[in-house]
Each structure stands twice: as C-alpha cells, then as structure tokens.
N, C-alpha and C positions, 0 to 999 in steps of 0.2 A: 776162576779168578787169580787172580798171581799173587795174593799174598795168602793163600790153602794151604802151604806149607807150614811157613809160620805159624798160624792160627794150629794149625793140629802139633805141632812140636808143643806151643805153650799147654791145648788139652791136655798133652800126654804128661807135661810135667804137674800139671795140677791135680790130672788122676795120680799120678807118683806121690807127690805130698800127704793127698788123701790119704791113699792108702798107708802108706809109712808110719804117716800118723796116728791109725788104727792099728800097727803094730806096736809104737810106742806106749799107745795106752792099757794094752796087755801086758806093758814091763814091769816090774818095779812092784811099788805098793797099790797099783793102780787095777794090777788084776786082784785082790784079794778085794778090791773095794774102797779101798784108805784113798778117798782122791781130796787135797787138800782143795781148798775154795782156786787158787790161782791156777794149776792144771786143769780142771773143769775149764775154766774161764778162756785159758787158751788153746782147750781141744776144739770146742764147739765154736769158739772163734777161725780156730785152721778150718774144721770143716763148714762151716757160713762162707768161710770165704771162699775157698779153695772150689767151692762150687757155684761161686757167681763168678770166679776166673772162668770156671768150665763153659758157664754158660756165656759167659762175652766169647768165648773163641769161639764156638761153634757158631753164633748169631748171627751173621755174617751171611753165612750161608744161604738161610730160607729168603732173606732178602733179595741176594745174589740171581736164585731159582727164581725168583719173582720177575727178574729181567730191571731190577730198580738201576737207575745210574752209579758210578760211584760214589758220588757225593750225598747222593740220597741216602746210599746203604751205610757210608761211614757217621752221618748225621743221625738218623735213627737209633743207629746200634750206640754214638756216643749218649743222644739222650737216655734210652733204658740201660748205659752203665752207668750215668750221674744217678739216675734212681733208685740201682742197684748199691751203691756207693751211699746214699741217705737211708734207705732201708736198713744196711749193714748199720750204721750208727745208732739210727733207734734202737734195732736188736740188740745192741752192745750196749746200750745207755739199760736197759729195760733187764737184761741179764746182770748187768753189774760189773760190765768189765770197767768201768771206769769209779768205781767206786773206793773209797779210799782205803778199804780193808785190802782189795787187789794190789793197788798202788804203794801202797808200804809195806804187802808183805815179804820177808826176805825173801831175795831168789829174783827176784824182780828187776830185770835189767832198766838200770835209767837209759840207756844207748837203745835199747827196743822199745822202749817205751815212746822216745822220740821219735824214732823214725815213723812210728803206726800215725802216733801225733801228726807227721809232717805231711806220711806221705800217703796218705789217705783223703786229706783235704785238698792237696794236690794234684789227685786225679779226680777229686770230684769238681775243682775248676777246669781241669781239660778235660773231660768229656763234657760239662757245658760250655766251654769257649767252641769248641769242634761242633757241638751239636749245633749252639745258635751262630756259629758263623762270628762270632768275637773275635778279631783278630787272627785267625784262622782259616783253611779254607775247605773243612769238610774233609780232612782225607785220613789215609791209615798211620800213616805217624803218629799222631797229638793221641790217636786210640789205641794203638799198641802200647803208647810210654805208659798214658795213663792205666791201662789193664796191667802192666808191668809195675806200674809204682803200688799199683791195688796187689797183685801176686807175691809181692816181697813181706806184706805184714804176714802170710801163713809160712813165710817159709822160715822169716825171723822166728814167728812163735813156735815153730815144730823144733827147731834149733834149740832154745829154749825147755820146750818139751822133752827132747833127746836127754839135754845134761840134766832134767833134772829125773830122770829116769835114771839115767847113769850112772849120775853126779860123780864128784872126784871121789866117794868114799866108795864105789863100788866097780869104779874102770878098774882095768888090769894092772 
C-alpha cells in the first residue's frame, strides 16, 4: 500500500498523544484524585478520539490484505470513519462534553471549542462524501484530511489539559 508510511506516522502520533495524556493526568491535582469536570471531560475525549484516530490509521490494512481495490478501501474506511465520528458525538453528549457547566467553566478556551465544533462535523462530512462518492472519488486524500481534522481535536484538548496541569501558577 503506497500510503502505509503516512498511516503508520499517524498511528504513532495518536499513540504518543494518548501516552502523554496519561502522563499529564498524573500531574498536578489529578494525581491526588481532585479532578474537575472540565479535566475529566478533556481526558476522556482525548482517549476516545485518539483511539478512534488510531483505528482509522490502521483500518485500511485489512482491506488492502483482502485485495480490495483502492476505491473500495477508501470508501469502506470513510464510511467507518463517518460512523466513528457520529459515535464520538453521541458519547460526548452522553458524557456531558457539551453541557453548560463544561462550556462555562473558567479555563475553557473559546478558540478550542470553536475548532472542536467545526472540525468534527467537517470530518464527518468529508468521510460521508468520500464514502458515498458525492463530489469525491473515494480516494486517500479526503480520508487523510478528515482523519487529520479529527486528530486535531485531541491535540488541542491535550494542550489545554497540559496547560491546566502546569498552568501559569506552576510554570518555572
């Protein structure tokens, strides 16, 4: 598969973000069990979304091993990607990720919220259009762009979680 290196890099980055998020989770007040709602929502969203990106990065390989055509591989993977985005939205709403207490908590970045609320639906639309061949040719590029848009969310959340763990009061 000609895009194996890119997908492997994406999988490695997802594992790295997930691993470092675990390290950040033991920093600061989280190590003593003092989790605020915002940090809990951030951490579990990071875990959920990086696992989704990791799955999306390795998903094309079994389809390639089954000798499917490139168009079929990216169509199926994009359909599964769209489903993953929808499931992540459902879990985020159930978990309270978009609840008023989370959105109004001091320390919530409006820019981060804007990116999350724009990139996830954009990824869903790209995945769906690529899967259904609506204006796109079921190719790797829309799949990669949608996966990167989705991967941006845990990266932004990781940066915010890191900032809240270290923060300006604890910085050297």
